[in-house]
Structure formats: C-alpha cells, structure tokens
N, C-alpha and C positions, 0 to 999 in steps of 0.2 A: 503494499502501499503505499501512497504517497503522501507524505507528511507535511503540513501546511505550515510554514514558519510563521512563528507570531511575529505581530506587531514589533514589539520590545526588539526581541530578535534581530528582525531587519534592519530596525534603526542603530541598534549598536553594530551591525555589521558594517553598515554605510559610514559608520564615525571610527571603526577598528584601520588605525594605520599603522598596527604591530610596530610600538614602541617607535614610532620616527617621529618625533616632536617637530621637525621642520615640516613636514605634511600635515599635521594637525594645525600647526602657523599657518600655513599657506592656505588651508581651508576657510580658515575664521577670517584672514585678509581678504578673500575672495568675496566671501558672504558680505563684509565691510562694503566693498567695492560695489557691489550688485544693491546695496539699499542706496547708496550715494548717488548712483546712476538714474534711479527711479526719483530719489526727492528732488533732483535737479531738473529733470523733465518737469516736473510740477514748478519748479523754481522758475524755470525759463517761461513758461506760461505765464505764469505772474509778471514777470519782465517784460515780456511783449506788449502786453496789456498795457503795464504802466508807462512804455515808448508811449505808444500811440496814443494815449491819453494826453502824456505831455506835447505830442507834436499836436495835438488839436484835432486829432482823427476819430470817427466814431467807433465804438467798439458794441460788442454784446448785442445786445435786442435794440440798440437803437441805429447799428449797422445793419440789421436784417430790416429794420422797419426802413429805412434808407433803397432799399432795391437792391439788386444784382449790378446795378449801373453804377454805384457809389462809389469812389477811388479818391484814395487821401493821398495827395501830393505834397504834404508838408515834412518837412524835415525838424530833426531835434539832433541839437550836437553836430549839424553837419552832415547828418548821415539819415537815410530814409528809416521810418522805425520799424519796418520789417527787416531792416537789414541786420537789426541789433544782436539777434542770437547771432546770425552767421557770422558776423563780426567779432564776436567774442569767441568763435571757433576758430577764427582764421588768426588771431593773436593768441591763443593757445597753442595751436599748431605750428607756428613761424617759433614760439618760445621752445616747443618740444625739439623741431627738426635742428635747431641749435645748439641747445645745451644736451640734450640726450648723449652724443657723441661724447661729449665731457664726462658726464656722470657716468657713462660703461666705463670709461678708462679709470673713475676711482672705485667702481664695483670690481672689476678686475685685477687692478694694480695694488690697491691699498686693502687694509684690513678695516675700513668704516662701513663698509655696507651695511650691516645692521643700523649702525649710526645714523646713515641716511635714510635709510626706509623708516626709521623712527621720526626724524626730522621733517620728511615730505608728509607723514600722517600728521604728526603736532601741529603743523600750520595748515593742512588740509581740514582736520576737525576745527580748529581756530576759526579759520574763513566760515563753514558750515555755521558753526553758533553767531557768528558778526549777521551773517545773514538773516537769519530769526526777524530783524530788525527791520524787512524791505516794508516802504512805504512810499507815499510821494514825493518826500523828501530824501531819499536814500537811496531809490532805485537806481541812479547812475553809477556811483559809488559800488554799488553791490554789482553793477555788470562790470566793473573793472575788476572787481573780488574775482567774479567768476573767471574770467580768464586766468588769474593767476592759480586759482583751483583747480582748473583743467589742467594747468602747467603741474601742479603738485601732484594730483592725481595719475598722470601718466609717468611722473617718475617713481610712485607708489608701485605701478604696474612693473616698468624696469627693475624695480628693486626686489620685489618678490620673486619675477623669475628668473632672476639669478639663483635661486636656491632649486630649482627644477632639476638643474643634472644633476647636482649632488642627490638629489632625492632617490633617482633613477638609477644614480649608483649603488645609493645603499641598499633598495630593495629590490633591482633588477626591473628590466623593461616589462615585463609581463606585468608585475604589480603596479608598477608606475603609469600602466595604461589605464588600470583600472582607476586609479587614485585620479588621474587627472579628469577620468570620467566622473567621478564623485564629486572633485571640484566644482565642474561646470552645471551640475544637477543641483548641490548646493548654491550655488549662485543666485540659480534661475529660481529655485524655490523661494529663496529669501526676497530677491525682486517680486515674485508675484503676492508673497503672504504682504508685503510692506505694503504695496500697491492697495490690496485689499482691505488694512489697517486705516490707512490714509481716508481712503474711501468710505470706509464704515464710519469713521471718526467725524469727517467732515458732516457727513450727513446726520448723525446722530445731534452734532453739535449746531446743525441748521445752517453751516457755512459752505457747503456744497457749491453754491453759485457766485459765489467769493471767492476770485481767485488769491487776493493777496493773503487771507485769514486762512485758506485750505493752504499756502506755501509757507508761511509760518508753523502752522503746524506740521506739516512734511520735514521742513527743515529742524525743528524742535525733536520728533522724534529720530530723524536722521543724525542728529549730533549726539543722541542718547546710544543709539545703537552702535555707532561706530566707535564711542568711546570705548565701548565695551569689548566690540570686535576686534578694534585694531589694538587697543591697549594688551587683551589677552594674548593676542596672536605675536606681539613683538615683547612683551613682557615674560610670557611662561613660555613661550615654545620657539619664536626664531633666537638661534645663536649667534654671536660673533664668530666671524668666520677671518684666517689667515687670506693674506693675497691670493687670490688663486694662479696668477702669471707672475713669475719673477722678473727683475728690472736688472738692466745691467751694471756693473759697477759703475760707481759714481754720477747715478742717475736716479739719486733718493730723495733731491727737493722739488717741492712742489711744481715746479714750472718743467723741468726734467721730466717728471710723471706725465704730464699733460701732453706735452709734445711727443714723449716716448708713444705713448699709449695711441696718440691720433695717425701716430706713423704705421703703428702695427694695426690699428683698424685700415689703412689705405692698403697695406701689403694682402691684408685677408681678402679685402675687396679684390684686389689686382690677381691673387691665387684663384679664386673663384670663378674670375672671368675666364682664365687660361685651362683650368685644370677641371672644371663641372660643367661643360659645353651643353649637355645635354639635358640636364634636370635641375640643379641646384642652383645656377646661374639665370634659368629662367623662371623658375618659381619665385626668387628673390626680387626680379623685377616684376613679375606679376602682383608680388606681396604688396608693391609698393603702391600699384595703383588700385587693388580689392581693396585694402583695407583702408586706405583714404577715403574712399566711397562708403564702404561699410560702415566706417567711423563718424561718417556725418550724416548718415540714415535719419539715427535717433535727433539729432540737434534740428535738422532741418526740415524734417516732417512734423516735428513741433509748430513751426511757423507754418508750414503748409495746411495743418489740419486747423488751426487755429485762425489763420484768416481768409484761406479759402475754400475748406469745407464748412466752416461755422462751429468748431466743437468748442466748447468753455473746458476749465481745466480738468473738472470731474470728467466729462466725457474724454479727454484725453488720457486719463489715467486708464481708464477703462479700456481704450482702445491699447495701451500699452501691456495690459493683462491678457486682452486676447491675443498679442504677438506673442507673449509668452507662454501662451497656451499650445499657440501652432507651433511653437518649436519640438512639441512632444514628438506628434508624429513626423517632423519633419528629420530629427533622428533618427528616427524606423526607417524612413525613406533612403537615408544616406549609404546604408549596407547594402542595400538591396540594388542601387546603381550602381557601387563600386565592385559588386561582384559581376556585375554581368559587363562589367568594362575594365577600368582600374582607376586608382586615385585622382590621376591626373585627368583622364575624360571626364570623370565623375565631377571633380572639381569646375572644369570648365563649364559642363551643364548647368551646375547650379547657379554660376553666375548669368549665363543666358537667362534662365529662370527669373533669377531675381531682378535684371533688368527689365523683362518683358512685365512682371508684376509690378514692379515700381510705375514706371510709364503709365501703364494701363490704368492705375489708380490715379494718377498725377492729372491724365488728359480725360479723365470721366467724372472724376469724385466733385470737381466744381459743378457741374450741371446736372448733380443726382438727385432726383426728385425728394431722396431723403438722407439727413446726412448722415445718419446711422447706418445707412451701406458700407461707410468707411472701415467699420467693424468687420466686415468680410474681408475688405484688404488689408485689413492689419493680420487677421487669421493666414493669410499666404503670404504675406510679407515672413510672419513668424516662421511657417512653414519652410522659407528658402532659406531664412536663416538658420534653422536647425539643421538642415543639410549641408549649408556652407561651413560652418566652421568643424564639426568633427572630419568631415573631409579633406579640409585645408589641413589641419593638425595631421592626419594620416598621410596625405602626400609629403607634407616635412619630414615625418619620421622616418619615410623611405627613402628620402635624397640626401639625408643629414648624414656626412661623411663618417665611417665608425672612427672614432678618436678623435674627432673635433667638435663633439656635442655642444661642449658648454661656450666656444667661441664663437661657434656658429650662430648656436640659438640667440646669444647676446645680438649678434649683427641681423639677426631676424627681426629682434626688437626695433632695431634704428631703422631698417627700410621700412617696417611698416607704419613711422613717423614721418618720414622725409616729405611726402607731400600733403599729409593730413590737413595744412591750411588749404590747399587749391579747390577742393570743391566748393567749400564754405565761401571763399572769395569769388569765384565764378558767381555762384547763387546771389550774395550780395551786390554784385556789380549790375546784376542783372534787374534784381527788385529796384536798386536805385535810379536805375534808366525807365522804370515803368513797364517793364518787360512782366510777363504774368509770371508767378514763381514754378509754374509748372514747368517751364522750361529750364528752369534752373533744376530742379528734380530732374530731370532728364539731363542734364549736363553732368549732376552727380553719378547718376546710375550710367552714365557711359563710360566712365573709370572702368566700371565691371566687364564691359564688353571689350575695352581694350585689353584688360588684362588675360580675359579668357583669347583675345586673338595671338597676344604674346605667347600665349602656350600652345595654340594650335600651330603656330607657324612655326616656333622656336625648339622646340623640345623633341627629343629623338622618342624611339620605340621604348615601351617600359621596359623592356627586358634590360636593354641598353643603360637604361635611368638607373635601373639597381645595381647592375654592374659596376657602374661608373661609382655610384657610391659605397660599394664594397657590402651591398646585402643584397642577397641571393634569392630572395623570396617575399612578397607582401605581407607584411605586417599587419593582419586585417583586426587585433584584437581592440585597437584603438576605438574603432567606430563601433565596433560589436560591444563591447564594452559600456560605451557611451549610451548604446540605444538600452541595455538590458537595467543599467543604472537609474536613466530618466524614466521607462516605465515602471 
C-alpha cells in the first residue's frame, strides 16, 4: 500500500537542508526578497498615482469619467508622470551595470562577502521603513530612494548568489538542484501569501481603494517581514568566507584589488568568447537581453495596468497573485518541452511564447470591454515565466564548464544586469513623447525575441554544446525537481 506523507512531514522535508546552514540562510534571504518585490509593486502603483496627481492629471474614477480620449500631457519635474516608474528602473539599472563588476571583485577577492550582504540588507530595510511615510509632500524623495533601494536589492541578489557554488560543492549537484527548486518554491509561495495578506488587510481596514494607505500598509508589513528574514538569514546561517580567489604578491591594497579583479573579469570574458563558441558564449549574450526584458516586466506592467487598463492598487495586487499562480503549471510545462527537445530549444520557445503573450495583452487590453480580462493575461504571463526560469537555469547548468562554476556563475549575474536599464529607458522615451505605452511594452518584449534569435543562429548542436562544457549528458534534475517541489 502507498502511504501518504502527512503535511507536517512534507513541510519538514522542504525545510530539510541536511546541516547546510548556508542553504537555510539562502532560503530565508530569497523569501525576504520575494516579500519586497510584491511590496514594491504596491508602492510603485501609489508613486505613479501621486506623480499623476502632482502633474495635474486625472486619476481613478475621474479619469474613467473623462472618457477614453482623455490624455494628460502635463509634466512634473521635467518628466511625464507615466515615465516616473520606468525612470526609477533606468537609474537602478545604470547603477547596477556600473557598480556590480566592482562588487563582484569584492566578493571574489576579499573576505568581506558577508559584510557586503549585511550592509546592502540593512540599507535596503531602512529605505523600506522610510518609505512608509509616502504622501503628497514626500512622494518624490521616496521615488529617489526607490532607485537606491533597487540598487541595494541587486547587490543583495549578487551577494547571496555567491554562496550557491559553495552549497553545490558541499551537498553535490543532485541535492543542490533540489535545494534550488525549493528556494524558488519558497520565494513564490511567500510572494503569494504576502499579496493575499495585504489584500485581505486593506479590505478589512476599508482602504483597498486608497493607494497611499495600501502602500503604507504594504511597506510596513514588508519592513517587519524582511527584518526577520534578512536578520535571521545573515545573523544565524550565512557564515563569513575567505576570499575565493587569491591575489598575486604586491596587490593587497584596495586600488590593486579592484583593478586586478576587473582585469580578471575581462580575461574571463575573453576566455569565454574564444573557448566556448557553441554554448556558453551565446547563453550569456542571450542572458543580457532576456533578463533585461523579464526584469523590467514587473515594473513596466504596473504602469501599463494602471494607466491603460485602469486597474487600481488592489486590482494590481490581485493581478500579480494570478501571475504567481500561473507559474505553477508553467513549471510543469517546462520539463515536458525540454524532454521533447533540449534546454536550448525549450528556452528559445519559452521566450517566443512570452513575447507573443506580452504583445497580445499590450495591444488588446486597452480596448477590452472589461478591465478584469487582464487577469487572464496575467495567468498566461505567469505560465510563461514559470516555464522560462527553470529552463534558463537548466540550460546554464549544462553549458557551465566543469571546474569554473563559481567564476562563471558570478559572470552570469553581471551579464544579466548590463542592459537592465535599456527597456525602461525606451519605455520612458516613448511615453514622454506621447507614444502609447503599448509600444513601450512591445519594445521591452522585443528583447526576448532578440535573445531567442541569438541562440537560434549562434549555438551549435546540443551534443556539441555538452561536449564543449565537459558535460556528456543532460542533467534534467533541475527542472524535474522544480516541478515536484512547486506541485
């Protein structure tokens, strides 16, 4: 007879990291980041509304009453109010693209990894606490803080990712794959629970139609949660580490460390270009464009949903909850497509489908008879994202050269941030010149198509890619375990 695992045993199994404290710490940090992502979605909706109000534009019911032909051309602080959120993403992206290589040097060549992670987390948490005071007189300083907070968030991601290769080395590839799936499952679960909590409390307090009060509630809950999750993750579980890469004699001062590290990054890029022409090189090039698009999706969709579709803050919360629910069947779809092809082809197809989904919604929802039809779009966006991420990670694990895991993993993070500022910038330029936001969504989604095109024309046969990386078979455990854990 088949026994059924009790819920308590299942939960215990999902938190069982077999005496690997770094894995427990990483899980807590991932959960904290998940909470912050959703809280800042709510916060961005309130920022956008205040920018429109300060510019003298109609919002909410007044805008609906003005009819479909209403268009506000007013500016605030020299920018179109719709460009505020995307401009925040531009500043964040530029800061990340410029400083992340230097931070990577600190993580690799010094023993300050844990200190760097704690510093980013503390500054980020303080910013979240300050942003509880958003209002008519404070919204623009809060927008400036939002850019700094976004940069700190990118720094937290890079710092925590530096522990992954060591976790893999400690537990082995197979268990590490299971752990990675659990990290993702926990982050998505916490995001969904947080949105439900914010939505339920805002409804209970009678503030669901007030974006400012809802944003204050979300940021207050966010600050409380991340103080516990980040504090527990760094203080209890994440250890200090010695430098993972040694410096030559005479290069121990700060300037020498930075310059030597940057030169090493350049050598790594040159080595990848020359030695891994069939797989890794093209993966990293595609990563530059794919992640710039997917990373901008959350930010830009808030603007599109609020201004074009007409969703209020509570509606936007529910939209992203539907997106998260859509990732569950998406994660189930990923291994099916991969087994029928290979991770390279499966990732290309996922990006093409994501492009079609984004463009279809962007060009139809503005004229839809009911704004809540956007929730259907949100479900399919989630479906494609649930397919995109595990396929991307599996592809990377297959092209990652043996013996260079830590070095290339850090280089991948930098690659994903290089152009993170460009899709938001294109969106800002379009809306500032009176172009419909749907064309900005198209420009953003176009980066996915270009990434798929690079892989289609540049990569070699799958067998040759595996041979080049020193991996003689497809390690499908990543996707399959991600499916099992999320289900």
